ZADO-1210 file (C-alpha; in nm, 4 decimals, padded with zeros to 6 digits):
<atoms>
<atom x="12.2849" y="-05.5746" z="10.6914" code="MET" pos="1"/>
<atom x="12.2161" y="-05.4069" z="10.3175" code="ALA" pos="2"/>
<atom x="12.0655" y="-05.0698" z="10.3491" code="LEU" pos="3"/>
<atom x="11.9720" y="-04.8291" z="10.0696" code="GLU" pos="4"/>
<atom x="11.9679" y="-04.4322" z="10.1101" code="ARG" pos="5"/>
<atom x="11.9267" y="-04.2231" z="09.8098" code="GLY" pos="6"/>
<atom x="12.1637" y="-04.3610" z="09.5494" code="SER" pos="7"/>
<atom x="12.3820" y="-04.5175" z="09.7343" code="ILE" pos="8"/>
<atom x="12.3280" y="-04.9073" z="09.8918" code="SER" pos="9"/>
<atom x="12.5492" y="-05.0330" z="10.1831" code="TYR" pos="10"/>
<atom x="12.6546" y="-05.2322" z="10.4352" code="ARG" pos="11"/>
<atom x="12.6724" y="-05.1797" z="10.8118" code="VAL" pos="12"/>
<atom x="12.9071" y="-05.4294" z="11.0346" code="ARG" pos="13"/>
<atom x="12.7788" y="-05.3047" z="11.4021" code="PRO" pos="14"/>
<atom x="13.0479" y="-05.2497" z="11.6578" code="ALA" pos="15"/>
<atom x="13.0621" y="-05.4618" z="11.9850" code="VAL" pos="16"/>
<atom x="12.9640" y="-05.1825" z="12.1943" code="ASP" pos="17"/>
<atom x="12.8531" y="-04.8061" z="12.1880" code="THR" pos="18"/>
<atom x="13.0758" y="-04.6558" z="11.8572" code="PRO" pos="19"/>
<atom x="13.4000" y="-04.5536" z="11.9404" code="ALA" pos="20"/>
<atom x="13.4293" y="-04.4716" z="11.5995" code="GLY" pos="21"/>
<atom x="13.3372" y="-04.5557" z="11.1741" code="ALA" pos="22"/>
<atom x="13.5320" y="-04.6853" z="10.9544" code="LEU" pos="23"/>
<atom x="13.4193" y="-04.6375" z="10.5678" code="VAL" pos="24"/>
<atom x="13.5608" y="-04.8176" z="10.2720" code="LEU" pos="25"/>
<atom x="13.4887" y="-04.8036" z="09.9340" code="MET" pos="26"/>
<atom x="13.5533" y="-05.0255" z="09.6691" code="HIS" pos="27"/>
<atom x="13.7107" y="-04.9822" z="09.3439" code="GLY" pos="28"/>
<atom x="13.6248" y="-04.9311" z="08.9385" code="ARG" pos="29"/>
<atom x="13.3940" y="-05.2704" z="08.8937" code="GLY" pos="30"/>
<atom x="13.3621" y="-05.3956" z="09.2394" code="ALA" pos="31"/>
<atom x="13.0897" y="-05.3310" z="09.4747" code="ASP" pos="32"/>
<atom x="13.0604" y="-05.2367" z="09.8441" code="GLU" pos="33"/>
<atom x="13.1471" y="-05.6761" z="09.9855" code="LEU" pos="34"/>
<atom x="13.4893" y="-05.6007" z="09.7861" code="ASP" pos="35"/>
<atom x="13.6838" y="-05.4424" z="10.0997" code="LEU" pos="36"/>
<atom x="13.4494" y="-05.6331" z="10.3957" code="ALA" pos="37"/>
<atom x="13.7394" y="-05.8628" z="10.4937" code="PRO" pos="38"/>
<atom x="13.9282" y="-05.5042" z="10.5759" code="LEU" pos="39"/>
<atom x="13.7208" y="-05.4270" z="10.7989" code="LEU" pos="40"/>
<atom x="13.8483" y="-05.7180" z="11.0577" code="ASP" pos="41"/>
<atom x="14.1560" y="-05.6876" z="10.9422" code="LEU" pos="42"/>
<atom x="14.1965" y="-05.3062" z="11.0160" code="LEU" pos="43"/>
<atom x="13.9708" y="-05.3334" z="11.3364" code="ASP" pos="44"/>
<atom x="13.9324" y="-05.6692" z="11.4871" code="PRO" pos="45"/>
<atom x="13.8127" y="-05.5620" z="11.8234" code="ASP" pos="46"/>
<atom x="13.5526" y="-05.4366" z="11.6528" code="GLU" pos="47"/>
<atom x="13.5087" y="-05.0816" z="11.8096" code="ARG" pos="48"/>
<atom x="13.4058" y="-04.9322" z="11.5276" code="LEU" pos="49"/>
<atom x="13.0664" y="-04.9131" z="11.3364" code="VAL" pos="50"/>
<atom x="13.2090" y="-05.0516" z="10.9654" code="GLY" pos="51"/>
<atom x="13.0051" y="-04.9028" z="10.6686" code="LEU" pos="52"/>
<atom x="13.0492" y="-05.0210" z="10.3033" code="LEU" pos="53"/>
<atom x="12.8967" y="-04.7983" z="10.0623" code="PRO" pos="54"/>
<atom x="12.8528" y="-04.9385" z="09.6986" code="ARG" pos="55"/>
<atom x="12.9577" y="-04.6984" z="09.3886" code="GLY" pos="56"/>
<atom x="12.6151" y="-04.5116" z="09.2416" code="PRO" pos="57"/>
<atom x="12.6952" y="-04.6372" z="08.9210" code="LEU" pos="58"/>
<atom x="12.6161" y="-04.9581" z="08.6596" code="ALA" pos="59"/>
<atom x="12.8489" y="-04.9414" z="08.3443" code="LEU" pos="60"/>
<atom x="13.0596" y="-05.1328" z="08.1453" code="PRO" pos="61"/>
<atom x="13.2054" y="-05.3532" z="08.1569" code="PRO" pos="62"/>
<atom x="13.0147" y="-05.4459" z="08.5066" code="GLY" pos="63"/>
<atom x="13.0419" y="-05.3745" z="08.8732" code="GLY" pos="64"/>
<atom x="12.9758" y="-05.0485" z="09.0691" code="ALA" pos="65"/>
<atom x="13.1649" y="-04.7537" z="09.0225" code="HIS" pos="66"/>
<atom x="13.2006" y="-04.4078" z="09.1790" code="TRP" pos="67"/>
<atom x="13.2557" y="-04.2033" z="08.8535" code="TYR" pos="68"/>
<atom x="13.3536" y="-04.2288" z="08.4639" code="VAL" pos="69"/>
<atom x="13.6651" y="-04.2898" z="08.3694" code="VAL" pos="70"/>
<atom x="13.8029" y="-04.0800" z="08.1228" code="ARG" pos="71"/>
<atom x="14.1353" y="-03.9891" z="08.1661" code="GLU" pos="72"/>
<atom x="14.3491" y="-04.1207" z="08.4923" code="ILE" pos="73"/>
<atom x="14.3747" y="-03.8005" z="08.7905" code="GLY" pos="74"/>
<atom x="14.1355" y="-03.6553" z="08.5738" code="TYR" pos="75"/>
<atom x="13.7634" y="-03.7707" z="08.6746" code="PRO" pos="76"/>
<atom x="13.4405" y="-03.7240" z="08.4154" code="ASP" pos="77"/>
<atom x="13.3144" y="-03.3998" z="08.6368" code="ALA" pos="78"/>
<atom x="12.9442" y="-03.4835" z="08.5421" code="PRO" pos="79"/>
<atom x="12.9497" y="-03.7699" z="08.7331" code="THR" pos="80"/>
<atom x="13.1988" y="-03.7146" z="08.9794" code="PHE" pos="81"/>
<atom x="12.9702" y="-03.3923" z="09.1422" code="LEU" pos="82"/>
<atom x="12.6701" y="-03.6145" z="09.1306" code="GLU" pos="83"/>
<atom x="12.8272" y="-03.9036" z="09.2973" code="THR" pos="84"/>
<atom x="13.0217" y="-03.6387" z="09.5354" code="PHE" pos="85"/>
<atom x="12.7202" y="-03.4889" z="09.6195" code="ALA" pos="86"/>
<atom x="12.5290" y="-03.7779" z="09.7239" code="ASP" pos="87"/>
<atom x="12.8445" y="-03.9680" z="09.9066" code="ALA" pos="88"/>
<atom x="12.8392" y="-03.6625" z="10.0341" code="SER" pos="89"/>
<atom x="12.4516" y="-03.6817" z="10.2142" code="ALA" pos="90"/>
<atom x="12.4946" y="-04.0673" z="10.2688" code="TRP" pos="91"/>
<atom x="12.7666" y="-03.9857" z="10.4838" code="LEU" pos="92"/>
<atom x="12.6477" y="-03.7454" z="10.6632" code="ASP" pos="93"/>
<atom x="12.3304" y="-03.9584" z="10.7438" code="ALA" pos="94"/>
<atom x="12.4569" y="-04.3130" z="10.8036" code="ALA" pos="95"/>
<atom x="12.7346" y="-04.1416" z="11.0565" code="LEU" pos="96"/>
<atom x="12.4503" y="-03.9791" z="11.2212" code="ALA" pos="97"/>
<atom x="12.2208" y="-04.2442" z="11.2225" code="GLU" pos="98"/>
<atom x="12.5238" y="-04.4711" z="11.4355" code="ALA" pos="99"/>
<atom x="12.5923" y="-04.1692" z="11.6714" code="GLY" pos="100"/>
<atom x="12.9717" y="-04.1009" z="11.5484" code="VAL" pos="101"/>
<atom x="13.0669" y="-03.7673" z="11.4504" code="GLY" pos="102"/>
<atom x="13.3156" y="-03.7182" z="11.1436" code="SER" pos="103"/>
<atom x="13.6092" y="-03.6625" z="11.3954" code="GLU" pos="104"/>
<atom x="13.5846" y="-04.0349" z="11.4731" code="ARG" pos="105"/>
<atom x="13.5592" y="-04.1277" z="11.0895" code="THR" pos="106"/>
<atom x="13.7844" y="-04.2871" z="10.9389" code="VAL" pos="107"/>
<atom x="13.7823" y="-04.2593" z="10.5467" code="LEU" pos="108"/>
<atom x="13.9441" y="-04.5766" z="10.3282" code="GLY" pos="109"/>
<atom x="13.8916" y="-04.6626" z="09.9656" code="GLY" pos="110"/>
<atom x="14.1252" y="-04.8752" z="09.6913" code="PHE" pos="111"/>
<atom x="14.1343" y="-04.6539" z="09.3439" code="SER" pos="112"/>
<atom x="13.8250" y="-04.5327" z="09.2947" code="GLN" pos="113"/>
<atom x="13.7418" y="-04.5742" z="09.6151" code="GLY" pos="114"/>
<atom x="14.0783" y="-04.4461" z="09.7566" code="ALA" pos="115"/>
<atom x="13.9855" y="-04.1189" z="09.4985" code="VAL" pos="116"/>
<atom x="13.6469" y="-04.0925" z="09.7410" code="MET" pos="117"/>
<atom x="13.7960" y="-04.0820" z="09.9995" code="SER" pos="118"/>
<atom x="14.0232" y="-03.8562" z="09.9735" code="TYR" pos="119"/>
<atom x="13.7359" y="-03.5882" z="09.8412" code="SER" pos="120"/>
<atom x="13.5099" y="-03.6439" z="10.1341" code="LEU" pos="121"/>
<atom x="13.7512" y="-03.5877" z="10.3463" code="GLY" pos="122"/>
<atom x="13.9222" y="-03.2735" z="10.2200" code="LEU" pos="123"/>
<atom x="13.7024" y="-03.0690" z="10.0101" code="ALA" pos="124"/>
<atom x="13.6446" y="-02.7433" z="10.0912" code="ALA" pos="125"/>
<atom x="13.2290" y="-02.8177" z="10.1598" code="ALA" pos="126"/>
<atom x="13.3467" y="-03.0933" z="10.4016" code="ARG" pos="127"/>
<atom x="13.4161" y="-03.1773" z="10.7124" code="PRO" pos="128"/>
<atom x="13.7504" y="-03.2762" z="10.8161" code="ARG" pos="129"/>
<atom x="13.7661" y="-03.6978" z="10.9322" code="PRO" pos="130"/>
<atom x="13.9811" y="-03.8202" z="11.1545" code="ALA" pos="131"/>
<atom x="14.2058" y="-03.9973" z="10.9674" code="ALA" pos="132"/>
<atom x="14.2389" y="-04.1316" z="10.5393" code="ILE" pos="133"/>
<atom x="14.3953" y="-04.4722" z="10.4161" code="LEU" pos="134"/>
<atom x="14.4318" y="-04.4649" z="10.0411" code="ALA" pos="135"/>
<atom x="14.5372" y="-04.7278" z="09.8582" code="MET" pos="136"/>
<atom x="14.5996" y="-04.6961" z="09.4961" code="SER" pos="137"/>
<atom x="14.4362" y="-04.4132" z="09.4002" code="GLY" pos="138"/>
<atom x="14.4576" y="-04.0365" z="09.3164" code="PHE" pos="139"/>
<atom x="14.3488" y="-03.6849" z="09.4553" code="VAL" pos="140"/>
<atom x="14.1353" y="-03.6141" z="09.1964" code="PRO" pos="141"/>
<atom x="14.1195" y="-03.2302" z="08.9634" code="ARG" pos="142"/>
<atom x="13.7907" y="-03.1623" z="08.8738" code="VAL" pos="143"/>
<atom x="13.6203" y="-02.8642" z="08.6869" code="ASP" pos="144"/>
<atom x="13.3839" y="-02.7588" z="08.9723" code="GLY" pos="145"/>
<atom x="13.5350" y="-02.9399" z="09.2475" code="PHE" pos="146"/>
<atom x="13.7414" y="-02.7266" z="09.5128" code="GLU" pos="147"/>
<atom x="13.9931" y="-02.9106" z="09.7631" code="LEU" pos="148"/>
<atom x="14.0497" y="-02.7394" z="10.1108" code="ASP" pos="149"/>
<atom x="14.4583" y="-02.7740" z="10.1601" code="PRO" pos="150"/>
<atom x="14.3697" y="-02.6075" z="10.4880" code="GLU" pos="151"/>
<atom x="14.1950" y="-02.9428" z="10.5305" code="SER" pos="152"/>
<atom x="14.5661" y="-03.1378" z="10.5642" code="GLY" pos="153"/>
<atom x="14.7226" y="-02.9884" z="10.8145" code="ALA" pos="154"/>
<atom x="14.8100" y="-03.2433" z="11.0620" code="GLY" pos="155"/>
<atom x="14.5670" y="-03.4642" z="10.9144" code="LEU" pos="156"/>
<atom x="14.6712" y="-03.8432" z="10.9396" code="PRO" pos="157"/>
<atom x="14.6862" y="-04.0271" z="10.5673" code="VAL" pos="158"/>
<atom x="14.8491" y="-04.3403" z="10.4662" code="SER" pos="159"/>
<atom x="14.9116" y="-04.3432" z="10.1235" code="ILE" pos="160"/>
<atom x="14.9786" y="-04.7113" z="09.9993" code="SER" pos="161"/>
<atom x="15.0704" y="-04.7796" z="09.5917" code="HIS" pos="162"/>
<atom x="15.2019" y="-05.0365" z="09.3579" code="GLY" pos="163"/>
<atom x="15.5092" y="-04.9815" z="09.1982" code="THR" pos="164"/>
<atom x="15.4107" y="-05.2200" z="08.9273" code="HIS" pos="165"/>
<atom x="15.1107" y="-05.0817" z="08.9150" code="ASP" pos="166"/>
<atom x="14.8968" y="-05.0614" z="08.5230" code="PRO" pos="167"/>
<atom x="14.6058" y="-04.9320" z="08.6032" code="VAL" pos="168"/>
<atom x="14.6679" y="-04.5784" z="08.8309" code="ILE" pos="169"/>
<atom x="15.0519" y="-04.5564" z="08.7920" code="GLY" pos="170"/>
<atom x="15.2733" y="-04.5187" z="09.0840" code="VAL" pos="171"/>
<atom x="15.3660" y="-04.1624" z="09.0145" code="GLU" pos="172"/>
<atom x="14.9717" y="-04.0880" z="09.0777" code="TRP" pos="173"/>
<atom x="15.0633" y="-04.1987" z="09.4805" code="GLY" pos="174"/>
<atom x="15.3768" y="-03.9905" z="09.4806" code="ARG" pos="175"/>
<atom x="15.2055" y="-03.6824" z="09.3768" code="ASP" pos="176"/>
<atom x="14.8949" y="-03.7411" z="09.6427" code="ALA" pos="177"/>
<atom x="15.2227" y="-03.7860" z="09.8562" code="ARG" pos="178"/>
<atom x="15.3750" y="-03.4482" z="09.7812" code="GLU" pos="179"/>
<atom x="15.0317" y="-03.2468" z="09.7772" code="ARG" pos="180"/>
<atom x="14.9425" y="-03.3723" z="10.1026" code="LEU" pos="181"/>
<atom x="15.2781" y="-03.2954" z="10.2378" code="GLU" pos="182"/>
<atom x="15.2586" y="-02.9763" z="10.1391" code="SER" pos="183"/>
<atom x="14.9053" y="-02.9315" z="10.3138" code="ALA" pos="184"/>
<atom x="15.0645" y="-03.0123" z="10.6016" code="GLY" pos="185"/>
<atom x="14.9265" y="-03.3451" z="10.6358" code="ALA" pos="186"/>
<atom x="15.0953" y="-03.6575" z="10.8644" code="ALA" pos="187"/>
<atom x="15.1600" y="-03.8769" z="10.5970" code="VAL" pos="188"/>
<atom x="15.2738" y="-04.2223" z="10.5756" code="SER" pos="189"/>
<atom x="15.3752" y="-04.3636" z="10.2557" code="TYR" pos="190"/>
<atom x="15.4672" y="-04.6647" z="10.0994" code="ARG" pos="191"/>
<atom x="15.5434" y="-04.8485" z="09.7708" code="GLU" pos="192"/>
<atom x="15.5136" y="-05.2392" z="09.7424" code="ASP" pos="193"/>
<atom x="15.6625" y="-05.4528" z="09.3951" code="PRO" pos="194"/>
<atom x="15.2870" y="-05.4849" z="09.3571" code="VAL" pos="195"/>
<atom x="15.0284" y="-05.4332" z="09.0541" code="GLY" pos="196"/>
<atom x="14.6750" y="-05.2504" z="09.1468" code="HIS" pos="197"/>
<atom x="14.5760" y="-05.4613" z="09.4774" code="GLN" pos="198"/>
<atom x="14.6284" y="-05.3811" z="09.8260" code="ILE" pos="199"/>
<atom x="14.9906" y="-05.5351" z="09.9407" code="ALA" pos="200"/>
<atom x="14.9594" y="-05.6915" z="10.3139" code="PRO" pos="201"/>
<atom x="15.2480" y="-05.3936" z="10.4474" code="GLY" pos="202"/>
<atom x="14.9378" y="-05.1422" z="10.2862" code="ALA" pos="203"/>
<atom x="14.7631" y="-05.3046" z="10.5525" code="ILE" pos="204"/>
<atom x="14.9806" y="-05.3018" z="10.8428" code="ALA" pos="205"/>
<atom x="15.0174" y="-04.9368" z="10.7443" code="GLN" pos="206"/>
<atom x="14.6991" y="-04.7947" z="10.7190" code="ALA" pos="207"/>
<atom x="14.6010" y="-05.0067" z="11.0486" code="ARG" pos="208"/>
<atom x="14.8853" y="-04.8233" z="11.2685" code="THR" pos="209"/>
<atom x="14.7447" y="-04.4698" z="11.1186" code="VAL" pos="210"/>
<atom x="14.4141" y="-04.5908" z="11.2225" code="LEU" pos="211"/>
<atom x="14.4859" y="-04.7185" z="11.5821" code="GLU" pos="212"/>
<atom x="14.7224" y="-04.3641" z="11.6045" code="ALA" pos="213"/>
<atom x="14.4812" y="-04.1426" z="11.5007" code="ALA" pos="214"/>
<atom x="14.1347" y="-04.2828" z="11.7064" code="LEU" pos="215"/>
<atom x="14.3591" y="-04.4810" z="11.9824" code="PHE" pos="216"/>
<atom x="14.6155" y="-04.3055" z="12.1039" code="PRO" pos="217"/>
<atom x="14.8201" y="-04.3978" z="12.3733" code="SER" pos="218"/>
</atoms>
């Protein structure tokens, strides 16, 4: 189901019954909201969660959708990032309210720029804490005028995965995220795979384990 709210277009995969939570997956630079759709079935095969797939609001060269302008890896362009963050925050709050799901039952995930946005929406000082974060091949952003809340990381389940041969966002950014979040007290699951800028099967398996433990503990 394709929908639009403000500057954010998105798709919804309904749960088979009353949603037990929500899984939000955000695509990487130059892709679109359908890029991570296959992960919904891999991470939530029983369709217990409502799946939300937003599209980055910016159309930039070389094409596709973007969340912010890239000027330097690790340091998103402040004007475009801050505007997108505000729009994405408003979209997420409204979409979750419509689905009847609280932030405490919401898992935020993404790849590349989408991982940056999942960190941002999950760790910002002004945002409610999610159930977990699933970050694939991204980084925790440093942006003037954007404040992270270190306390929000205490006990937060986070899956971080990165390719050791990533030529786009080097693996050192995954290691930096692990260090920063572990220092904040997050429950980090971390893995590296011998791949480039892509999602390895082991990364999906780890993300699913973190999601299951966060939302459906045995």
